[in-house]
FIMAR-534006 format. One record per residue (C-alpha): residue number from 1; residue in one letter; chain; x, y, z. Coordinates in steps of 0.25 Angstrom, whole numbers, plus 5000, padded with zeros to 4 digits. Each point is the difference from the previous one (the first is absolute). Layout:
{NUM, "A", "A", {X, Y, Z}}
...
END
This chain:
{1, "M", "A", {5022, 4329, 4492}}
{2, "N", "A", {5009, 5007, 5009}}
{3, "L", "A", {4998, 5013, 5007}}
{4, "V", "A", {5009, 5008, 4991}}
{5, "T", "A", {4992, 4995, 4988}}
{6, "V", "A", {4987, 5005, 5006}}
{7, "V", "A", {5006, 5013, 5003}}
{8, "F", "A", {5005, 5002, 4986}}
{9, "I", "A", {4987, 4996, 4994}}
{10, "T", "A", {4992, 5009, 5009}}
{11, "G", "A", {5010, 5012, 4997}}
{12, "V", "A", {4998, 4997, 4985}}
{13, "V", "A", {4985, 5000, 5001}}
{14, "G", "A", {5000, 5013, 5008}}
{15, "I", "A", {5009, 5007, 4990}}
{16, "S", "A", {4991, 4996, 4989}}
{17, "G", "A", {4988, 5005, 5007}}
{18, "I", "A", {5006, 5013, 5002}}
{19, "A", "A", {5004, 5001, 4986}}
{20, "I", "A", {4986, 4996, 4995}}
{21, "G", "A", {4993, 5010, 5010}}
{22, "Y", "A", {5009, 5011, 4995}}
{23, "F", "A", {4997, 4997, 4985}}
{24, "L", "A", {4985, 5000, 5003}}
{25, "R", "A", {5002, 5014, 5008}}
{26, "W", "A", {5007, 5005, 4988}}
{27, "L", "A", {4989, 4996, 4991}}
{28, "V", "A", {4989, 5007, 5008}}
{29, "T", "A", {5008, 5013, 5001}}
{30, "L", "A", {5002, 5000, 4985}}
{31, "G", "A", {4985, 4999, 4999}}
{32, "Q", "A", {4997, 5011, 5010}}
{33, "K", "A", {5010, 5009, 4993}}
{34, "G", "A", {4994, 4999, 4987}}
{35, "S", "A", {4986, 5003, 5006}}
{36, "M", "A", {5005, 5012, 5007}}
{37, "E", "A", {5007, 5006, 4987}}
{38, "L", "A", {4987, 4998, 4993}}
{39, "T", "A", {4993, 5008, 5011}}
{40, "I", "A", {5010, 5011, 5000}}
{41, "K", "A", {4999, 5001, 4984}}
{42, "Q", "A", {4985, 5001, 5001}}
{43, "A", "A", {5001, 5011, 5011}}
{44, "M", "A", {5010, 5008, 4992}}
{45, "L", "A", {4991, 5000, 4987}}
{46, "E", "A", {4988, 5005, 5009}}
{47, "A", "A", {5008, 5011, 5006}}
{48, "K", "A", {5005, 5004, 4986}}
{49, "D", "A", {4985, 5001, 4995}}
{50, "K", "A", {4996, 5008, 5012}}
{51, "A", "A", {5012, 5009, 4999}}
{52, "Q", "A", {4997, 5003, 4985}}
{53, "K", "A", {4985, 5003, 5004}}
{54, "I", "A", {5005, 5010, 5011}}
{55, "T", "A", {5009, 5006, 4991}}
{56, "D", "A", {4990, 5002, 4989}}
{57, "L", "A", {4990, 5006, 5010}}
{58, "A", "A", {5011, 5009, 5006}}
{59, "E", "A", {5003, 5005, 4986}}
{60, "H", "A", {4986, 5003, 4997}}
{61, "E", "A", {4997, 5007, 5013}}
{62, "A", "A", {5013, 5008, 4998}}
{63, "A", "A", {4996, 5004, 4986}}
{64, "R", "A", {4986, 5004, 5005}}
{65, "L", "A", {5006, 5009, 5011}}
{66, "L", "A", {5010, 5006, 4991}}
{67, "E", "A", {4988, 5004, 4991}}
{68, "E", "A", {4992, 5006, 5011}}
{69, "A", "A", {5012, 5008, 5005}}
{70, "R", "A", {5002, 5005, 4986}}
{71, "R", "A", {4986, 5004, 4999}}
{72, "Q", "A", {5000, 5007, 5014}}
{73, "E", "A", {5013, 5007, 4995}}
{74, "R", "A", {4993, 5005, 4988}}
{75, "E", "A", {4988, 5005, 5008}}
{76, "K", "A", {5009, 5008, 5010}}
{77, "D", "A", {5008, 5006, 4988}}
{78, "A", "A", {4986, 5005, 4995}}
{79, "Q", "A", {4996, 5006, 5013}}
{80, "L", "A", {5014, 5006, 5002}}
{81, "K", "A", {4998, 5007, 4986}}
{82, "K", "A", {4987, 5005, 5004}}
{83, "M", "A", {5004, 5005, 5013}}
{84, "E", "A", {5012, 5007, 4993}}
{85, "E", "A", {4991, 5007, 4990}}
{86, "R", "A", {4991, 5005, 5012}}
{87, "L", "A", {5012, 5005, 5007}}
{88, "V", "A", {5005, 5008, 4988}}
{89, "K", "A", {4986, 5006, 4998}}
{90, "K", "A", {4999, 5004, 5015}}
{91, "D", "A", {5014, 5006, 4999}}
{92, "D", "A", {4996, 5008, 4987}}
{93, "L", "A", {4987, 5005, 5008}}
{94, "L", "A", {5008, 5004, 5012}}
{95, "D", "A", {5010, 5008, 4991}}
{96, "Q", "A", {4988, 5007, 4994}}
{97, "R", "A", {4994, 5003, 5014}}
{98, "Q", "A", {5013, 5005, 5005}}
{99, "T", "A", {5001, 5009, 4988}}
{100, "D", "A", {4986, 5005, 5003}}
{101, "I", "A", {5003, 5003, 5015}}
{102, "D", "A", {5013, 5007, 4996}}
{103, "R", "A", {4992, 5009, 4991}}
{104, "E", "A", {4989, 5003, 5010}}
{105, "A", "A", {5010, 5003, 5011}}
{106, "E", "A", {5007, 5010, 4991}}
{107, "N", "A", {4986, 5006, 4997}}
{108, "I", "A", {4997, 5001, 5015}}
{109, "K", "A", {5014, 5007, 5003}}
{110, "R", "A", {4997, 5010, 4989}}
{111, "K", "A", {4986, 5003, 5006}}
{112, "I", "A", {5006, 5001, 5014}}
{113, "E", "A", {5010, 5010, 4995}}
{114, "E", "A", {4988, 5008, 4993}}
{115, "V", "A", {4992, 5000, 5013}}
{116, "K", "A", {5012, 5005, 5008}}
{117, "E", "A", {5002, 5011, 4990}}
{118, "I", "A", {4985, 5004, 5001}}
{119, "K", "A", {5001, 5000, 5015}}
{120, "E", "A", {5012, 5009, 5000}}
{121, "R", "A", {4993, 5010, 4991}}
{122, "V", "A", {4987, 5000, 5009}}
{123, "L", "A", {5008, 5002, 5012}}
{124, "G", "A", {5008, 5011, 4994}}
{125, "M", "A", {4987, 5006, 4996}}
{126, "E", "A", {4994, 4999, 5014}}
{127, "E", "A", {5012, 5006, 5006}}
{128, "T", "A", {5000, 5011, 4990}}
{129, "K", "A", {4985, 5003, 5003}}
{130, "K", "A", {5003, 5000, 5015}}
{131, "K", "A", {5011, 5010, 4998}}
{132, "E", "A", {4991, 5009, 4991}}
{133, "L", "A", {4989, 4999, 5011}}
{134, "E", "A", {5010, 5003, 5011}}
{135, "R", "A", {5005, 5012, 4992}}
{136, "V", "A", {4986, 5005, 4997}}
{137, "A", "A", {4995, 4998, 5014}}
{138, "R", "A", {5013, 5004, 5007}}
{139, "L", "A", {4998, 4988, 5009}}
{140, "T", "A", {5006, 4986, 5001}}
{141, "V", "A", {4991, 4988, 5001}}
{142, "E", "A", {5002, 4998, 5015}}
{143, "E", "A", {4997, 5015, 5002}}
{144, "A", "A", {4988, 4999, 4992}}
{145, "K", "A", {4995, 4987, 5007}}
{146, "E", "A", {5003, 5007, 5014}}
{147, "E", "A", {4992, 5012, 4996}}
{148, "L", "A", {4988, 4992, 4995}}
{149, "V", "A", {5000, 4992, 5012}}
{150, "K", "A", {5000, 5012, 5009}}
{151, "K", "A", {4989, 5007, 4992}}
{152, "I", "A", {4991, 4988, 5001}}
{153, "E", "A", {5003, 4999, 5015}}
{154, "R", "A", {4996, 5014, 5002}}
{155, "D", "A", {4987, 4999, 4992}}
{156, "N", "A", {4996, 4987, 5006}}
{157, "E", "A", {5006, 5000, 5014}}
{158, "E", "A", {4987, 4998, 5008}}
{159, "D", "A", {4996, 4989, 4990}}
{160, "L", "A", {5013, 4993, 5001}}
{161, "S", "A", {5000, 5000, 5015}}
{162, "V", "A", {4986, 4994, 5001}}
{163, "R", "A", {5004, 4990, 4990}}
{164, "L", "A", {5012, 4996, 5008}}
{165, "R", "A", {4992, 4999, 5013}}
{166, "K", "A", {4990, 4991, 4993}}
{167, "M", "A", {5011, 4991, 4994}}
{168, "D", "A", {5006, 4999, 5014}}
{169, "M", "A", {4987, 4996, 5006}}
{170, "I", "A", {4996, 4990, 4988}}
{171, "G", "A", {5014, 4994, 5001}}
{172, "A", "A", {4999, 4998, 5015}}
{173, "E", "A", {4986, 4994, 4998}}
{174, "K", "A", {5005, 4991, 4989}}
{175, "M", "A", {5012, 4995, 5008}}
{176, "E", "A", {4991, 4997, 5012}}
{177, "Q", "A", {4990, 4993, 4991}}
{178, "K", "A", {5012, 4992, 4993}}
{179, "A", "A", {5005, 4996, 5014}}
{180, "K", "A", {4986, 4995, 5004}}
{181, "D", "A", {4999, 4993, 4987}}
{182, "I", "A", {5013, 4993, 5002}}
{183, "L", "A", {4997, 4996, 5014}}
{184, "S", "A", {4986, 4995, 4997}}
{185, "S", "A", {5005, 4992, 4988}}
{186, "V", "A", {5011, 4993, 5008}}
{187, "I", "A", {4991, 4997, 5011}}
{188, "Q", "A", {4990, 4994, 4991}}
{189, "R", "A", {5011, 4992, 4992}}
{190, "L", "A", {5004, 4993, 5013}}
{191, "S", "A", {4990, 4991, 5005}}
{192, "T", "A", {5004, 4993, 5013}}
{193, "S", "A", {4993, 4995, 5013}}
{194, "T", "A", {4999, 5010, 5011}}
{195, "V", "A", {4996, 4990, 5011}}
{196, "P", "A", {5008, 5003, 5013}}
{197, "D", "A", {5009, 4989, 5005}}
{198, "V", "A", {5002, 5000, 5015}}
{199, "M", "A", {5011, 4991, 5005}}
{200, "S", "A", {4994, 4990, 5010}}
{201, "T", "A", {5007, 4997, 5013}}
{202, "T", "A", {4989, 4991, 5006}}
{203, "V", "A", {5002, 4985, 4999}}
{204, "D", "A", {4988, 4991, 5001}}
{205, "I", "A", {5001, 4988, 5009}}
{206, "P", "A", {4991, 4988, 5000}}
{207, "S", "A", {4997, 5001, 5015}}
{208, "D", "A", {5005, 5008, 5013}}
{209, "D", "A", {5007, 4987, 5005}}
{210, "I", "A", {5011, 5003, 4990}}
{211, "K", "A", {5003, 5013, 5008}}
{212, "G", "A", {5006, 4992, 5011}}
{213, "K", "A", {5009, 4992, 4991}}
{214, "I", "A", {5005, 5013, 4994}}
{215, "I", "A", {5003, 5006, 5013}}
{216, "G", "A", {5007, 4987, 5005}}
{217, "K", "A", {5004, 4997, 5014}}
{218, "E", "A", {5004, 5013, 5007}}
{219, "G", "A", {4999, 5007, 4987}}
{220, "R", "A", {5012, 4993, 4994}}
{221, "N", "A", {4993, 4998, 4986}}
{222, "I", "A", {4995, 5014, 4998}}
{223, "R", "A", {5014, 5006, 5005}}
{224, "A", "A", {5007, 4991, 4990}}
{225, "F", "A", {4990, 5004, 4989}}
{226, "E", "A", {5001, 5015, 5002}}
{227, "K", "A", {5016, 4999, 5001}}
{228, "A", "A", {5000, 4992, 4987}}
{229, "T", "A", {4991, 5009, 4992}}
{230, "G", "A", {5002, 5014, 5007}}
{231, "V", "A", {4985, 5002, 5001}}
{232, "E", "A", {4991, 5002, 5012}}
{233, "V", "A", {4989, 4989, 5002}}
{234, "I", "A", {4988, 5005, 5006}}
{235, "I", "A", {4991, 4989, 5006}}
{236, "D", "A", {4987, 5005, 5007}}
{237, "D", "A", {4986, 4996, 5002}}
{238, "T", "A", {4996, 5002, 4986}}
{239, "P", "A", {4995, 4986, 4995}}
{240, "N", "A", {5007, 4992, 4990}}
{241, "S", "A", {5010, 5011, 4996}}
{242, "I", "A", {5014, 5004, 5003}}
{243, "V", "A", {5006, 5014, 4997}}
{244, "L", "A", {5014, 5002, 4995}}
{245, "S", "A", {5005, 5015, 5002}}
{246, "S", "A", {5013, 5005, 4993}}
{247, "F", "A", {5003, 5012, 4991}}
{248, "D", "A", {5008, 4991, 4991}}
{249, "P", "A", {4990, 4995, 4990}}
{250, "V", "A", {5010, 4989, 4995}}
{251, "R", "A", {5003, 4995, 5015}}
{252, "R", "A", {4985, 5000, 5002}}
{253, "Q", "A", {4997, 4992, 4987}}
{254, "I", "A", {5011, 4990, 5004}}
{255, "A", "A", {4994, 4999, 5014}}
{256, "R", "A", {4986, 4997, 4994}}
{257, "V", "A", {5005, 4989, 4991}}
{258, "A", "A", {5008, 4994, 5011}}
{259, "L", "A", {4989, 5000, 5010}}
{260, "E", "A", {4990, 4994, 4990}}
{261, "E", "A", {5009, 4989, 4997}}
{262, "L", "A", {5003, 4997, 5015}}
{263, "I", "A", {4985, 5000, 5002}}
{264, "R", "A", {4998, 4990, 4989}}
{265, "D", "A", {5012, 4991, 5005}}
{266, "G", "A", {4995, 5000, 5014}}
{267, "R", "A", {5015, 4998, 5006}}
{268, "I", "A", {5002, 5014, 5006}}
{269, "Q", "A", {5013, 5000, 5007}}
{270, "P", "A", {5013, 5009, 4999}}
{271, "A", "A", {5008, 4991, 4991}}
{272, "K", "A", {4988, 4999, 4990}}
{273, "I", "A", {4997, 5015, 5001}}
{274, "E", "A", {5014, 5003, 4995}}
{275, "E", "A", {4999, 4990, 4989}}
{276, "L", "A", {4987, 5005, 4995}}
{277, "V", "A", {5004, 5015, 5001}}
{278, "A", "A", {5013, 4997, 4992}}
{279, "K", "A", {4991, 4993, 4989}}
{280, "A", "A", {4990, 5012, 5000}}
{281, "K", "A", {5012, 5009, 4998}}
{282, "E", "A", {5004, 4993, 4988}}
{283, "E", "A", {4986, 4999, 4994}}
{284, "I", "A", {4998, 5015, 5003}}
{285, "S", "A", {5014, 5004, 4994}}
{286, "K", "A", {4996, 4992, 4987}}
{287, "I", "A", {4987, 5007, 4999}}
{288, "I", "A", {5007, 5014, 5002}}
{289, "K", "A", {5009, 4997, 4989}}
{290, "E", "A", {4989, 4995, 4990}}
{291, "K", "A", {4991, 5012, 5003}}
{292, "G", "A", {5012, 5010, 4998}}
{293, "E", "A", {5003, 4993, 4986}}
{294, "A", "A", {4986, 5000, 4996}}
{295, "A", "A", {4998, 5015, 5004}}
{296, "V", "A", {5012, 5005, 4991}}
{297, "Y", "A", {4996, 4991, 4989}}
{298, "E", "A", {4985, 5005, 5000}}
{299, "A", "A", {5005, 5014, 5001}}
{300, "G", "A", {5010, 4998, 4989}}
{301, "V", "A", {5012, 5005, 5009}}
{302, "F", "A", {5013, 4993, 4997}}
{303, "N", "A", {5015, 5001, 5003}}
{304, "L", "A", {4997, 5001, 5015}}
{305, "D", "A", {5010, 4994, 5011}}
{306, "P", "A", {4994, 4987, 5004}}
{307, "R", "A", {5001, 5005, 5015}}
{308, "I", "A", {4991, 5012, 4996}}
{309, "V", "A", {4990, 4990, 4994}}
{310, "I", "A", {5000, 4991, 5013}}
{311, "I", "A", {4997, 5013, 5009}}
{312, "L", "A", {4989, 5004, 4990}}
{313, "G", "A", {4994, 4986, 5002}}
{314, "R", "A", {4999, 5003, 5015}}
{315, "L", "A", {4989, 5010, 4997}}
{316, "H", "A", {4991, 4989, 4997}}
{317, "F", "A", {4998, 4998, 5015}}
{318, "R", "A", {4999, 5015, 5003}}
{319, "T", "A", {4987, 5009, 5000}}
{320, "S", "A", {4998, 5015, 5001}}
{321, "Y", "A", {4986, 5004, 5005}}
{322, "G", "A", {4995, 4987, 4996}}
{323, "Q", "A", {5006, 5001, 4986}}
{324, "N", "A", {5010, 4989, 4996}}
{325, "V", "A", {5013, 5008, 4997}}
{326, "L", "A", {5005, 4991, 4989}}
{327, "Q", "A", {4987, 5000, 4992}}
{328, "H", "A", {5000, 5015, 5003}}
{329, "S", "A", {5014, 5001, 4994}}
{330, "L", "A", {4997, 4992, 4988}}
{331, "E", "A", {4987, 5009, 4997}}
{332, "M", "A", {5009, 5012, 5001}}
{333, "A", "A", {5010, 4994, 4990}}
{334, "H", "A", {4989, 4998, 4990}}
{335, "L", "A", {4995, 5014, 5002}}
{336, "S", "A", {5013, 5007, 5000}}
{337, "G", "A", {5004, 4993, 4987}}
{338, "M", "A", {4987, 5005, 4993}}
{339, "L", "A", {5002, 5014, 5005}}
{340, "A", "A", {5014, 5000, 4995}}
{341, "E", "A", {4996, 4996, 4987}}
{342, "E", "A", {4989, 5011, 4999}}
{343, "L", "A", {5010, 5011, 5006}}
{344, "G", "A", {5013, 4996, 4992}}
{345, "G", "A", {5007, 4995, 5012}}
{346, "D", "A", {5009, 4987, 5002}}
{347, "V", "A", {4991, 4989, 5001}}
{348, "Q", "A", {5009, 4990, 5006}}
{349, "I", "A", {5006, 5010, 5010}}
{350, "A", "A", {4986, 5004, 5004}}
{351, "K", "A", {4995, 4985, 5002}}
{352, "A", "A", {5013, 4996, 5008}}
{353, "G", "A", {4998, 5013, 5009}}
{354, "A", "A", {4985, 4996, 5003}}
{355, "L", "A", {5003, 4986, 5002}}
{356, "L", "A", {5011, 5002, 5010}}
{357, "H", "A", {4994, 5013, 5007}}
{358, "D", "A", {4996, 4993, 5012}}
{359, "I", "A", {5011, 4989, 5001}}
{360, "G", "A", {5005, 5007, 5013}}
{361, "K", "A", {4987, 4995, 5007}}
{362, "A", "A", {5005, 4986, 4998}}
{363, "I", "A", {5010, 5002, 5012}}
{364, "D", "A", {4996, 5013, 5006}}
{365, "H", "A", {4997, 4993, 5013}}
{366, "E", "A", {5015, 4995, 5000}}
{367, "V", "A", {5007, 5012, 4996}}
{368, "S", "A", {4999, 5015, 5005}}
{369, "G", "A", {4995, 5011, 4991}}
{370, "T", "A", {4988, 5002, 4991}}
{371, "H", "A", {4996, 4990, 4989}}
{372, "V", "A", {5004, 5010, 4990}}
{373, "E", "A", {5014, 5001, 5006}}
{374, "I", "A", {5002, 4985, 5002}}
{375, "G", "A", {4995, 4997, 4986}}
{376, "K", "A", {5010, 5011, 4994}}
{377, "R", "A", {5012, 4994, 5008}}
{378, "I", "A", {4996, 4986, 4995}}
{379, "L", "A", {5000, 5004, 4986}}
{380, "E", "A", {5013, 5007, 5001}}
{381, "K", "A", {5006, 4989, 5007}}
{382, "F", "A", {4997, 4990, 4989}}
{383, "N", "A", {5004, 5009, 4989}}
{384, "A", "A", {4986, 5004, 4994}}
{385, "D", "A", {4999, 5010, 4989}}
{386, "P", "A", {5001, 5014, 5006}}
{387, "R", "A", {4988, 5004, 4992}}
{388, "I", "A", {4992, 4990, 5007}}
{389, "V", "A", {5004, 5005, 5013}}
{390, "K", "A", {4996, 5014, 4996}}
{391, "A", "A", {4987, 4995, 4995}}
{392, "M", "A", {4996, 4993, 5013}}
{393, "Q", "A", {5005, 5009, 5011}}
{394, "S", "A", {4990, 5012, 4998}}
{395, "H", "A", {4987, 4992, 5001}}
{396, "H", "A", {4998, 5006, 5014}}
{397, "E", "A", {5006, 5013, 4997}}
{398, "E", "A", {5012, 4998, 5009}}
{399, "Y", "A", {5009, 5003, 4988}}
{400, "P", "A", {4998, 5010, 4989}}
{401, "Y", "A", {4995, 4996, 4986}}
{402, "E", "A", {5013, 4999, 4992}}
{403, "T", "A", {4994, 4992, 4988}}
{404, "L", "A", {4987, 4999, 4992}}
{405, "E", "A", {5000, 4985, 5005}}
{406, "S", "A", {5000, 5004, 5015}}
{407, "V", "A", {4987, 5008, 4997}}
{408, "I", "A", {4994, 4989, 4993}}
{409, "V", "A", {5003, 4990, 5012}}
{410, "K", "A", {4993, 5010, 5009}}
{411, "V", "A", {4988, 5001, 4992}}
{412, "A", "A", {4999, 4985, 4998}}
{413, "D", "A", {5001, 4998, 5015}}
{414, "S", "A", {4988, 5010, 5002}}
{415, "I", "A", {4992, 4993, 4990}}
{416, "S", "A", {5002, 4986, 5005}}
{417, "G", "A", {4998, 5004, 5015}}
{418, "S", "A", {4988, 5008, 4997}}
{419, "R", "A", {4992, 4989, 4992}}
{420, "P", "A", {4987, 4997, 5007}}
{421, "G", "A", {5001, 4988, 5009}}
{422, "A", "A", {5015, 4999, 4998}}
{423, "R", "A", {5003, 5004, 5015}}
{424, "R", "A", {4992, 4995, 5011}}
{425, "D", "A", {5005, 5008, 5012}}
{426, "S", "A", {4988, 5008, 5005}}
{427, "I", "A", {5000, 5015, 5003}}
{428, "E", "A", {4997, 4997, 5015}}
{429, "N", "A", {5013, 4992, 5001}}
{430, "Y", "A", {5008, 5010, 4992}}
{431, "L", "A", {4995, 5011, 5009}}
{432, "K", "A", {5002, 4992, 5012}}
{433, "R", "A", {5015, 4997, 4996}}
{434, "L", "A", {5002, 5015, 4998}}
{435, "K", "A", {4993, 5004, 5013}}
{436, "D", "A", {5008, 4990, 5008}}
{437, "L", "A", {5013, 5006, 4995}}
{438, "E", "A", {4996, 5015, 5002}}
{439, "D", "A", {4994, 4996, 5014}}
{440, "I", "A", {5014, 4994, 5004}}
{441, "A", "A", {5007, 5013, 4996}}
{442, "N", "A", {4990, 5009, 5006}}
{443, "S", "A", {5001, 4993, 5014}}
{444, "F", "A", {5014, 5007, 5002}}
{445, "T", "A", {5001, 5014, 5006}}
{446, "G", "A", {5004, 5011, 4991}}
{447, "I", "A", {4993, 4995, 4988}}
{448, "E", "A", {4992, 5011, 4992}}
{449, "K", "A", {4995, 4990, 4989}}
{450, "S", "A", {5003, 4988, 4993}}
{451, "Y", "A", {4997, 4994, 4986}}
{452, "A", "A", {5001, 4985, 4995}}
{453, "I", "A", {5002, 5001, 4985}}
{454, "Q", "A", {5004, 4990, 4989}}
{455, "A", "A", {4990, 4990, 5004}}
{456, "G", "A", {5006, 4999, 5014}}
{457, "R", "A", {5014, 4999, 4995}}
{458, "E", "A", {5005, 5013, 5006}}
{459, "L", "A", {4996, 5008, 5012}}
{460, "R", "A", {5003, 5015, 5001}}
{461, "V", "A", {5000, 5006, 5014}}
{462, "F", "A", {5000, 5015, 5002}}
{463, "V", "A", {5004, 5005, 5014}}
{464, "R", "A", {4999, 5013, 5007}}
{465, "P", "A", {5014, 5006, 5000}}
{466, "D", "A", {4998, 5007, 5013}}
{467, "D", "A", {4997, 4987, 5007}}
{468, "V", "A", {5010, 4990, 4992}}
{469, "S", "A", {5015, 5003, 4997}}
{470, "D", "A", {5008, 4995, 4989}}
{471, "L", "A", {5006, 4989, 5008}}
{472, "E", "A", {4986, 4996, 5006}}
{473, "A", "A", {4994, 4999, 4986}}
{474, "R", "A", {5011, 4990, 4997}}
{475, "N", "A", {4996, 4992, 5012}}
{476, "L", "A", {4985, 5002, 4997}}
{477, "A", "A", {5002, 4993, 4986}}
{478, "R", "A", {5007, 4988, 5007}}
{479, "Q", "A", {4989, 4999, 5010}}
{480, "V", "A", {4989, 5001, 4990}}
{481, "A", "A", {5007, 4989, 4992}}
{482, "L", "A", {5001, 4991, 5012}}
{483, "R", "A", {4986, 5001, 5004}}
{484, "I", "A", {4995, 4997, 4986}}
{485, "E", "A", {5009, 4988, 4999}}
{486, "N", "A", {4995, 4995, 5014}}
{487, "E", "A", {4985, 5003, 4998}}
{488, "L", "A", {4997, 4998, 4985}}
{489, "K", "A", {5001, 4989, 4990}}
{490, "Y", "A", {5004, 5004, 4986}}
{491, "P", "A", {5008, 4996, 4988}}
{492, "G", "A", {5012, 5007, 4995}}
{493, "E", "A", {5005, 5013, 5006}}
{494, "I", "A", {4994, 5013, 5005}}
{495, "K", "A", {5008, 5013, 4999}}
{496, "I", "A", {4998, 5009, 5012}}
{497, "T", "A", {5003, 5015, 4997}}
{498, "V", "A", {5000, 5010, 5011}}
{499, "I", "A", {5000, 5014, 4996}}
{500, "R", "A", {5004, 5012, 5009}}
{501, "E", "A", {4998, 5013, 4994}}
{502, "S", "A", {5003, 5014, 5007}}
{503, "R", "A", {4994, 5013, 4995}}
{504, "V", "A", {5004, 5013, 5006}}
{505, "I", "A", {4989, 5011, 4997}}
{506, "E", "A", {5002, 5015, 5002}}
{507, "F", "A", {4992, 5013, 4996}}
{508, "A", "A", {5006, 5013, 4995}}
{509, "R", "A", {4992, 5012, 5004}}
END
């Protein structure tokens, strides 16, 4: 068998295999197609059954909902009908009431007209009667009244004068008693502590060895401390204590805080002193602001300039005769408010005037003038209410009383300062301070007499006109002021008044 025959036979066999494989594949495909068509028909039948069931259920539910909606509609129709019937009844009732009201209004108008007619007839009768009486008596009503009063006065002149005097006396007694009742009631209503508060300027130290560190080499530390704080440091033989001297209470407080911190730290040197003094200033400034805000809140005084509030807070470190000035001002504010309520004054103005009456004492060691003048300038500068200025400026009678509130502030100041235990300054110290002022004035030649008044705030000097001329009186006032500045220590300002009075006497015989 040659190669061609083999190739031919192989090709025939391959083609036959392909044909047979295709035929078998076709048979398998026919079987699968029949099975799939069957499955699809079965699924379609099941889907139709389910769709029919869903349709039946939906129709049933729709019928139920339709019936429910019809039922609700019938109920709403019934309710609307009932409401309409009620509204118709109310409308009828309102119409009936309006008719009754109109009828009653007509009756009232008719009665008013009748009353007017009766009143006019009565007035006419009275006028006729009065004219008839005047005709008969030949006197008018005013003339008859005047004649009757004169007759009564003539007949009872002595009795009337006695009664008038008695009424004057009773009225004065009642007014005095009323004033006492008001003051006693106000004092009893305000219950505050009267313990004196003396500003301490003594700093305790653990041992006297610290004194040497505070002084430093060749006094370097103490000079740096005094320069930074502006106070005088007194180191003497007193054990375990150092004294700080300054009329500025805020500076003295800053120095105390800084010195105590230096002692605790132990590193006492100029750089550390400056650092701790700056820290103490910040701390005291914060305290001043807090105290001022707390004071105005407690007193119920608002709408003040923040700068006034800060200056007011400085009074927390200021004392007057041992009495803390800020506490004194708060107490006065409460007293003034109660007095203003009793007397019909402006409560807010009275409170503000009392709270700010001593604000000048916060800086009276820095600014010339009395604390009243300084406080007046402060309030005017920061646009305080002029009524507040008038209320506070008269508490030492430097200005006349212009308003009721100014009198109230003066009275409250007297009450607060005169409370037992409120002020600690002894009578001996008080008299010594006045005597020192008078002794300085009396030491000059040509002085007739001198008086220290207003608790040492003013010195009045009377000179002999034959010994002292007008020009010399001016020089004398300046010399007395210089002596006081050099020899005495005092807060604020002292006013020196030199009086030279000439009298010419002649006799006519």
